[in-house]
C-alpha positions in Angstrom: 6.2 -6.2 -26.6 9.3 -5.8 -28.7 12.3 -4.2 -27.0 15.3 -2.3 -28.4 18.3 -4.6 -28.4 20.6 -3.6 -25.4 23.8 -3.7 -27.5 22.6 -0.9 -29.8 24.2 2.4 -28.8 21.7 5.3 -29.4 22.1 9.0 -29.7 19.3 11.5 -29.8 19.9 14.6 -31.9 17.7 17.2 -30.3 16.6 19.9 -32.7 13.8 21.6 -30.6 12.4 22.0 -27.2 9.0 21.2 -25.6 7.0 24.3 -24.5 8.2 25.7 -21.2 4.8 25.4 -19.5 4.7 21.6 -20.1 8.4 20.6 -19.4 7.8 19.7 -15.7 4.9 17.3 -16.6 5.9 15.9 -19.9 9.7 16.3 -20.2 11.6 17.7 -23.1 11.7 16.2 -26.6 14.6 13.9 -25.9 12.8 12.5 -22.8 9.7 11.8 -24.9 11.9 10.0 -27.4 13.5 7.9 -24.7 10.0 6.9 -23.5 9.0 6.0 -27.1 12.0 3.7 -27.3 11.4 2.4 -23.7 14.8 3.4 -22.4 15.8 4.9 -19.1 17.3 8.4 -19.2 20.9 7.2 -18.8 20.6 4.6 -21.5 20.5 7.0 -24.5 22.8 10.0 -25.0 21.3 13.4 -26.0 23.1 15.9 -28.1 21.3 19.3 -28.3 22.4 20.1 -31.9 20.2 23.2 -31.8 22.9 24.5 -29.3 25.6 23.3 -31.6 26.3 20.2 -29.5 27.3 17.4 -31.8 28.8 14.0 -31.2 32.6 13.9 -31.5 32.7 10.5 -33.0 30.0 9.3 -35.4 31.1 5.7 -35.0 30.4 5.8 -31.2 26.7 5.2 -32.0 24.7 2.7 -34.0 21.5 4.5 -34.1 20.7 8.3 -34.4 17.2 9.6 -33.6 16.4 13.1 -34.8 13.6 15.0 -33.0 11.0 17.5 -33.9 11.5 21.2 -33.8 9.7 24.5 -34.3 12.3 25.5 -36.8 12.2 25.0 -40.6 15.0 23.0 -42.3 15.4 25.8 -44.8 16.1 28.4 -42.1 19.6 29.9 -41.8 20.5 28.4 -38.4 24.2 27.7 -37.9 23.5 24.1 -36.8 21.4 23.1 -39.9 24.3 22.5 -42.3 26.4 20.6 -39.7 23.4 18.4 -39.0 22.9 17.7 -42.7 26.6 16.7 -42.9 26.3 14.5 -39.9 23.2 12.8 -41.4 25.0 12.1 -44.7 28.1 10.9 -43.0 26.2 8.6 -40.7 24.2 7.2 -43.6 27.4 6.5 -45.6 28.9 4.8 -42.6 25.9 2.5 -42.4 24.6 3.9 -39.2 20.8 3.7 -38.7 18.8 6.9 -38.6 15.2 7.5 -37.4 13.5 10.9 -38.0 10.4 12.4 -36.4 8.7 15.5 -37.9 11.6 18.0 -38.3 13.8 14.9 -38.3 11.8 13.5 -41.2 12.3 16.7 -43.1 16.0 17.3 -42.4 16.8 13.7 -43.4 15.0 14.1 -46.7 16.7 17.5 -47.3 20.1 16.1 -46.5 19.8 13.0 -48.6 18.5 14.9 -51.7 14.9 15.6 -51.2 13.0 18.9 -50.9 11.0 20.5 -48.1 8.6 23.4 -48.4 6.0 25.2 -46.3 2.7 23.8 -47.5 -0.1 26.0 -48.8 -2.5 23.6 -47.1 -1.9 25.3 -43.8 -1.1 23.9 -40.4 -1.7 20.2 -39.6 -2.4 19.7 -35.9 -4.3 17.2 -33.7 -4.8 13.6 -34.4 -4.4 12.9 -38.1 -5.0 9.8 -40.2 -2.5 8.1 -42.5 -2.1 5.0 -44.6 1.1 3.1 -43.6 2.6 0.5 -45.9 4.3 -2.4 -44.0 7.3 -4.4 -45.3 5.0 -7.0 -46.8 2.9 -4.4 -48.7 0.0 -4.4 -46.4 -1.6 -0.9 -46.0 -2.8 -0.1 -42.6 -4.7 3.0 -41.4 -3.1 4.7 -38.4 -3.8 7.8 -36.4 -0.9 9.9 -35.0 -0.6 13.3 -33.4 0.8 16.0 -35.7 2.1 19.5 -35.6 3.5 20.9 -38.8 3.1 23.0 -41.9 6.3 22.2 -43.6 6.2 19.0 -45.7 8.6 16.9 -47.7 7.5 17.6 -51.3 10.2 15.6 -53.1 11.5 12.3 -51.7 15.2 11.5 -52.1 16.2 9.1 -54.8 16.3 5.6 -53.4 13.7 6.2 -50.6 10.3 4.7 -50.5 7.1 6.5 -49.3 5.7 4.3 -46.5 3.1 6.7 -45.0 0.8 9.2 -46.6 -2.5 11.1 -46.3 -4.4 13.6 -48.4 -2.9 16.4 -46.3 0.6 15.0 -46.4 1.5 12.8 -49.4 5.0 12.1 -48.1 4.3 11.5 -44.4 6.8 8.7 -44.0 9.9 7.5 -45.8 12.2 4.5 -45.7 15.7 4.3 -47.1 16.4 0.6 -47.4 17.4 -0.9 -44.1 19.3 2.2 -43.0 16.8 5.0 -42.3 13.2 5.5 -41.6 11.2 8.7 -40.8 7.6 9.9 -40.1 6.2 13.4 -40.2 3.9 12.8 -37.3 4.8 12.7 -33.6 4.5 9.1 -32.2 6.4 10.4 -29.1 3.6 12.9 -28.2 0.9 11.9 -25.7 -2.7 13.3 -26.0 -2.0 15.4 -22.9 1.1 17.0 -24.4 -0.7 17.7 -27.7 -3.6 19.2 -25.8 -1.3 21.4 -23.7 0.4 22.5 -26.9 -2.8 23.4 -28.5 -4.2 25.3 -25.6 -0.9 27.2 -25.3 -0.9 28.2 -29.0 -4.7 28.6 -29.4 -5.4 32.1 -30.9 -1.7 32.9 -31.0 0.0 30.7 -33.7 -3.0 28.4 -34.3 -6.4 29.9 -35.0 -9.1 29.2 -32.4 -11.2 27.2 -35.0 -8.3 25.0 -36.0 -7.2 24.5 -32.4 -10.7 23.6 -31.3 -11.2 21.0 -34.1 -7.8 19.5 -33.2 -8.7 19.4 -29.6 -11.8 17.4 -30.3 -9.8 14.9 -32.3 -7.8 13.9 -29.3 -10.7 11.8 -27.9 -10.0 9.2 -30.6 -7.4 6.4 -29.9 -4.0 6.8 -31.6 -1.6 4.4 -33.1 1.7 5.4 -31.3 2.3 1.8 -30.1 2.3 0.5 -33.7 4.9 3.1 -34.8 6.9 2.4 -31.7 7.1 -1.2 -32.6 7.8 -0.4 -36.2 10.8 1.9 -35.2 12.2 -0.6 -32.6 11.9 -3.6 -35.0 13.7 -1.4 -37.7 16.5 -0.6 -35.3 16.9 -4.2 -34.2 17.1 -5.6 -37.7 
């Protein structure tokens, strides 16, 4: 299986937190991302940007991974604009960027796209996408999702690499510098299940939650996206 090159210095920009009830079993979002990239906890640095903790030196890292979050990219949090500035600066300095869910959205917004709350409602559970590989082959994949916000306008110069009827811009690539997906390849079925059970009847209707719970019995394509991300970072 493909491994991340050991010479690549990686920083995780953490924009959200896992639910408190699942932290002990599943870890926080930065830990999930480290597992996705098959790295030990001390091999990747975490910056909790949602607490206004940013890298002092952008050039200290080769790759920035931006996590998911419960927040909207259009919300007036003090850390949103500095994060957008960091994304733009890192992009201009030829650093590589990988975005997941909120990370997908904030990268698009920072680089000239547009994000809105979708009138299609909340997308949760295992969802199906068509992913286009570098050679133009279209592959069906299934990934865990949790979002209502969507990228509705892709930035100039980007290419849509993943889509579905529910989310037409579910993945973007910006040449050889940045790549992002709306889904959560770092989530496990157990974490998605715990999240659904915790939110069922509260922020997710019981009907939507129950349908999503049933979807978790199907296999997911996280390993494919894991390889896609690592190969992108290594190139």
